[in-house]
C-alpha positions as a printed NumPy array, in Angstrom:
array([[ 55.284, -29.548,  40.713],
       [ 53.55 , -32.454,  39.048],
       [ 49.833, -32.785,  39.754],
       [ 47.976, -35.981,  38.838],
       [ 44.359, -37.072,  38.833],
       [ 44.188, -40.558,  40.324],
       [ 41.88 , -43.528,  40.72 ],
       [ 42.106, -46.001,  43.596],
       [ 39.499, -48.682,  43.062],
       [ 36.316, -46.699,  42.474],
       [ 37.548, -43.643,  44.351],
       [ 38.834, -40.677,  42.365],
       [ 41.289, -38.274,  43.937],
       [ 44.335, -36.228,  42.978],
       [ 47.761, -35.523,  44.362],
       [ 51.237, -34.081,  44.022],
       [ 53.74 , -36.494,  42.465],
       [ 57.367, -36.649,  43.577],
       [ 59.337, -39.453,  41.954],
       [ 57.367, -42.654,  42.53 ],
       [ 55.534, -41.213,  45.532],
       [ 52.393, -39.11 ,  45.767],
       [ 50.808, -36.878,  48.386],
       [ 47.075, -37.34 ,  47.887],
       [ 44.304, -34.825,  48.502],
       [ 43.57 , -36.405,  51.897],
       [ 47.233, -36.247,  52.92 ],
       [ 47.473, -32.611,  51.853],
       [ 44.392, -31.745,  53.909],
       [ 45.632, -33.692,  56.95 ],
       [ 49.145, -32.238,  56.915],
       [ 48.238, -28.633,  56.082],
       [ 44.866, -28.329,  57.785],
       [ 43.421, -26.803,  54.625],
       [ 40.16 , -28.498,  53.492],
       [ 40.975, -28.535,  49.778],
       [ 38.07 , -29.39 ,  47.44 ],
       [ 37.23 , -32.717,  45.845],
       [ 37.404, -31.33 ,  42.298],
       [ 40.888, -31.078,  40.802],
       [ 39.771, -28.098,  38.687],
       [ 38.587, -26.246,  41.801],
       [ 41.88 , -27.075,  43.519],
       [ 44.031, -25.883,  40.628],
       [ 42.193, -22.784,  39.483],
       [ 40.154, -21.393,  42.375],
       [ 42.99 , -20.432,  44.714],
       [ 43.405, -23.615,  46.747],
       [ 46.666, -24.691,  45.092],
       [ 48.166, -21.256,  45.7  ],
       [ 47.107, -21.466,  49.357],
       [ 48.944, -24.741,  50.05 ],
       [ 51.774, -24.875,  47.508],
       [ 54.433, -23.455,  49.849],
       [ 53.775, -26.365,  52.221],
       [ 53.787, -29.171,  49.654],
       [ 57.534, -29.882,  49.678],
       [ 57.341, -30.676,  53.4  ],
       [ 54.702, -33.399,  53.057],
       [ 55.687, -37.027,  53.797],
       [ 54.492, -38.34 ,  50.384],
       [ 53.242, -41.507,  52.015],
       [ 51.656, -43.323,  49.044],
       [ 53.359, -45.123,  46.174],
       [ 51.953, -43.957,  42.858],
       [ 51.798, -47.563,  41.597],
       [ 48.798, -47.983,  43.917],
       [ 46.745, -45.732,  41.62 ],
       [ 45.577, -45.607,  38.041],
       [ 46.641, -42.272,  36.59 ],
       [ 43.739, -40.506,  34.844],
       [ 43.849, -37.742,  32.24 ],
       [ 44.638, -34.647,  34.319],
       [ 41.679, -32.394,  33.394],
       [ 38.395, -34.34 ,  33.29 ],
       [ 36.059, -31.82 ,  31.693],
       [ 37.814, -28.952,  29.908],
       [ 35.536, -26.527,  28.122],
       [ 37.815, -26.627,  25.075],
       [ 40.554, -28.794,  23.591],
       [ 42.298, -26.746,  20.906],
       [ 44.882, -28.371,  18.629],
       [ 47.191, -26.61 ,  16.185],
       [ 47.96 , -27.928,  12.7  ],
       [ 51.303, -27.631,  10.871],
       [ 52.893, -25.544,  13.616],
       [ 56.326, -27.192,  13.369],
       [ 58.575, -26.131,  10.533],
       [ 59.903, -29.671,  10.022],
       [ 56.378, -31.149,   9.904],
       [ 55.145, -28.496,   7.46 ],
       [ 58.189, -29.083,   5.253],
       [ 57.687, -32.856,   5.136],
       [ 54.114, -32.191,   3.957],
       [ 55.308, -29.746,   1.304],
       [ 53.644, -26.853,   3.104],
       [ 54.582, -23.557,   4.681],
       [ 53.748, -23.163,   8.357],
       [ 50.786, -20.761,   8.732],
       [ 51.299, -17.262,  10.136],
       [ 48.235, -17.617,  12.379],
       [ 47.131, -20.678,  14.373],
       [ 45.311, -23.2  ,  12.192],
       [ 43.182, -24.881,  14.829],
       [ 41.026, -27.957,  15.293],
       [ 38.675, -28.378,  18.252],
       [ 38.597, -31.869,  19.771],
       [ 35.665, -32.918,  21.965],
       [ 36.367, -33.721,  25.589],
       [ 34.882, -37.202,  25.008],
       [ 38.132, -37.96 ,  23.144],
       [ 40.18 , -37.598,  26.344],
       [ 42.171, -40.625,  27.417],
       [ 44.857, -41.378,  29.997],
       [ 48.268, -42.966,  30.105],
       [ 48.465, -46.765,  30.292],
       [ 45.07 , -47.011,  28.593],
       [ 43.94 , -48.311,  25.229],
       [ 43.338, -46.115,  22.219],
       [ 40.147, -47.671,  20.833],
       [ 39.882, -47.518,  17.055],
       [ 36.951, -48.916,  15.004],
       [ 38.031, -51.251,  12.227],
       [ 36.658, -49.013,   9.453],
       [ 39.592, -46.664,  10.128],
       [ 42.457, -47.852,   7.949],
       [ 45.099, -45.168,   8.529],
       [ 45.556, -44.551,  12.251],
       [ 48.341, -42.108,  13.049],
       [ 50.06 , -40.525,  16.071],
       [ 51.148, -36.963,  16.888],
       [ 53.252, -36.125,  19.93 ],
       [ 52.495, -32.601,  21.139],
       [ 53.252, -30.307,  24.053],
       [ 49.931, -29.201,  25.522],
       [ 49.419, -26.261,  27.831],
       [ 46.725, -25.875,  30.48 ],
       [ 45.145, -22.441,  30.745],
       [ 45.004, -21.252,  34.359],
       [ 42.998, -18.022,  34.082],
       [ 40.038, -16.853,  32.056],
       [ 41.374, -14.457,  29.467],
       [ 40.451, -12.528,  26.34 ],
       [ 42.567, -10.355,  24.025],
       [ 45.782, -10.846,  25.981],
       [ 49.18 ,  -9.668,  24.759],
       [ 52.113, -12.037,  24.302],
       [ 53.622, -10.634,  27.496],
       [ 50.42 , -11.306,  29.427],
       [ 50.023, -14.747,  27.849],
       [ 52.773, -16.321,  29.96 ],
       [ 50.762, -15.543,  33.092],
       [ 47.741, -17.421,  31.692],
       [ 49.53 , -20.78 ,  31.465],
       [ 49.203, -22.989,  34.531],
       [ 51.251, -25.908,  33.272],
       [ 52.101, -28.423,  30.573],
       [ 51.522, -32.074,  29.705],
       [ 52.139, -34.599,  26.917],
       [ 49.331, -34.881,  24.356],
       [ 48.8  , -37.411,  21.542],
       [ 46.623, -35.898,  18.813],
       [ 45.556, -39.285,  17.427],
       [ 44.297, -38.951,  13.863],
       [ 42.45 , -41.131,  11.346],
       [ 44.195, -40.017,   8.156],
       [ 41.801, -41.81 ,   5.798],
       [ 38.869, -39.953,   7.4  ],
       [ 40.748, -36.65 ,   7.099],
       [ 41.421, -37.316,   3.419],
       [ 37.81 , -38.212,   2.751],
       [ 36.371, -35.239,   4.643],
       [ 38.934, -32.667,   3.412],
       [ 39.077, -31.342,   6.983],
       [ 40.324, -32.627,  10.323],
       [ 37.545, -32.647,  12.897],
       [ 35.908, -36.067,  12.438],
       [ 39.203, -37.888,  11.983],
       [ 40.55 , -36.489,  15.263],
       [ 37.387, -36.714,  17.365],
       [ 36.874, -40.427,  18.043],
       [ 36.495, -41.411,  21.675],
       [ 39.945, -42.095,  23.257],
       [ 41.79 , -40.155,  20.477],
       [ 43.225, -37.603,  22.937],
       [ 45.51 , -39.389,  25.416],
       [ 47.242, -36.872,  27.65 ],
       [ 49.172, -36.54 ,  30.868],
       [ 50.485, -38.356,  32.678],
       [ 50.154, -35.311,  34.92 ],
       [ 50.324, -31.526,  34.743],
       [ 53.822, -30.143,  35.213],
       [ 53.456, -26.61 ,  36.532],
       [ 54.843, -23.818,  34.365],
       [ 57.441, -22.778,  36.949],
       [ 59.18 , -26.157,  36.515],
       [ 59.761, -25.635,  32.787],
       [ 62.582, -23.138,  32.323],
       [ 62.141, -22.904,  28.558],
       [ 59.098, -24.589,  26.982],
       [ 60.564, -23.727,  23.562],
       [ 63.578, -25.976,  24.099],
       [ 62.213, -29.388,  25.044],
       [ 63.056, -32.654,  23.337],
       [ 60.017, -34.69 ,  22.278],
       [ 59.912, -38.23 ,  20.904],
       [ 57.488, -40.903,  19.776],
       [ 58.329, -44.593,  19.847],
       [ 56.134, -47.296,  18.296],
       [ 56.966, -50.741,  19.67 ],
       [ 60.334, -49.314,  20.713],
       [ 61.137, -47.836,  17.28 ],
       [ 61.691, -44.068,  17.263],
       [ 59.342, -42.37 ,  14.781],
       [ 59.46 , -38.74 ,  15.979],
       [ 62.548, -37.09 ,  17.436],
       [ 62.467, -33.309,  17.519],
       [ 62.366, -30.236,  19.726],
       [ 59.775, -27.648,  20.657],
       [ 62.299, -25.115,  19.326],
       [ 60.938, -25.993,  15.874],
       [ 57.506, -24.544,  16.605],
       [ 56.722, -21.825,  14.083],
       [ 54.232, -19.901,  16.244],
       [ 55.676, -19.821,  19.748],
       [ 53.683, -20.441,  22.907],
       [ 52.985, -16.841,  24.048],
       [ 51.902, -15.913,  20.527],
       [ 49.628, -18.97 ,  20.343],
       [ 47.802, -17.952,  23.525],
       [ 47.587, -14.316,  22.496],
       [ 46.278, -14.987,  18.991],
       [ 43.729, -17.594,  20.058],
       [ 42.492, -15.311,  22.862],
       [ 41.7  , -12.695,  20.229],
       [ 39.316, -15.193,  18.613],
       [ 37.736, -16.862,  21.634],
       [ 37.699, -16.449,  25.383],
       [ 40.099, -18.907,  26.974],
       [ 38.85 , -20.437,  30.203],
       [ 40.436, -22.069,  33.22 ],
       [ 41.233, -25.68 ,  32.398],
       [ 41.216, -25.266,  28.61 ],
       [ 43.811, -27.389,  26.82 ],
       [ 45.831, -25.991,  23.927],
       [ 47.979, -28.557,  22.121],
       [ 50.708, -26.84 ,  20.182],
       [ 51.259, -29.031,  17.115],
       [ 53.45 , -31.988,  16.167],
       [ 56.92 , -32.238,  14.606],
       [ 58.037, -34.312,  11.628],
       [ 57.788, -38.094,  11.652],
       [ 54.077, -38.845,  11.371],
       [ 52.817, -41.189,   8.652],
       [ 50.595, -38.619,   6.91 ],
       [ 51.18 , -38.656,   3.113],
       [ 54.261, -40.899,   3.313],
       [ 54.549, -43.278,   0.337],
       [ 55.389, -46.331,   2.482],
       [ 53.456, -45.307,   5.562],
       [ 53.252, -47.808,   8.418],
       [ 50.071, -46.886,  10.257],
       [ 49.171, -48.038,  13.76 ],
       [ 47.713, -51.506,  14.141],
       [ 46.117, -53.596,  16.862],
       [ 48.457, -54.204,  19.791],
       [ 50.974, -51.492,  18.92 ],
       [ 52.642, -49.837,  21.897],
       [ 52.881, -46.049,  21.657],
       [ 55.304, -44.219,  23.941],
       [ 55.639, -40.438,  23.857],
       [ 58.065, -38.457,  25.96 ],
       [ 58.609, -34.733,  26.401],
       [ 61.688, -33.676,  28.319],
       [ 60.928, -32.612,  31.917],
       [ 57.186, -33.062,  31.323],
       [ 56.503, -36.795,  31.323],
       [ 55.985, -40.054,  29.439],
       [ 52.651, -41.09 ,  27.929],
       [ 52.111, -44.789,  27.151],
       [ 49.168, -46.316,  25.298],
       [ 48.211, -49.479,  23.441],
       [ 46.214, -49.59 ,  20.204],
       [ 43.049, -51.701,  20.218],
       [ 41.148, -52.193,  16.966],
       [ 37.5  , -53.106,  17.514],
       [ 34.744, -54.261,  15.171],
       [ 32.306, -51.512,  14.307],
       [ 28.56 , -52.098,  14.454]])
């Protein structure tokens, strides 16, 4: 199933998406008789989704999704964890070897952004770059889990753009500041539940800038695979319900390219991951104070 967080005017809600239709929280409650909670995190992770999911296919799906603005699916995750150089083709284009253990960066939740929204970049950033990534949503609190157990910890997947200011990264000699600007974590457009993805290690993923394909790869090129990512990170930190883990980007970014064409004001960024969704954003460069 595909679960979206939605805005209708000033009213936030959520719903189950089927094609161009959506069954909202109110429709789910009315049709099932189950008083599901207002919070999407409570609905997803505190048993309510499991209680109603067998009835969701029978709903009328009365609303057109075009009526709503689609928000980033998880509003307040405790952690956003991003992996660096986890694709063999990306590591190779940087002249590196993919690391044996997850090389991670923590993004703040204030960087979260939604599809069909602007990525706001201050004009002192001169090298704005994109990174299409498959992100997973953790569905259970967990610590020290095995790779076998890890699969049970994943609630679903979404598209994630790990937007990066390469000039800031180069200056700082580390990644955090250059990846932490407000709006630098567009994601969504919804959560696709794990049971809908037969093989998350065999999904095509692409990035187009103004219609030009810049990234065209497959999640099969991940060096550390998804169960191992969850297991290894859980041995460092407790993973919590709603945490986002973004699994790295393939080749095709502008980092360290001799004739790099970085993002500029007005550029249209479209990222697609097979069976997961399409994420669309526009770049807006603003004057800094």
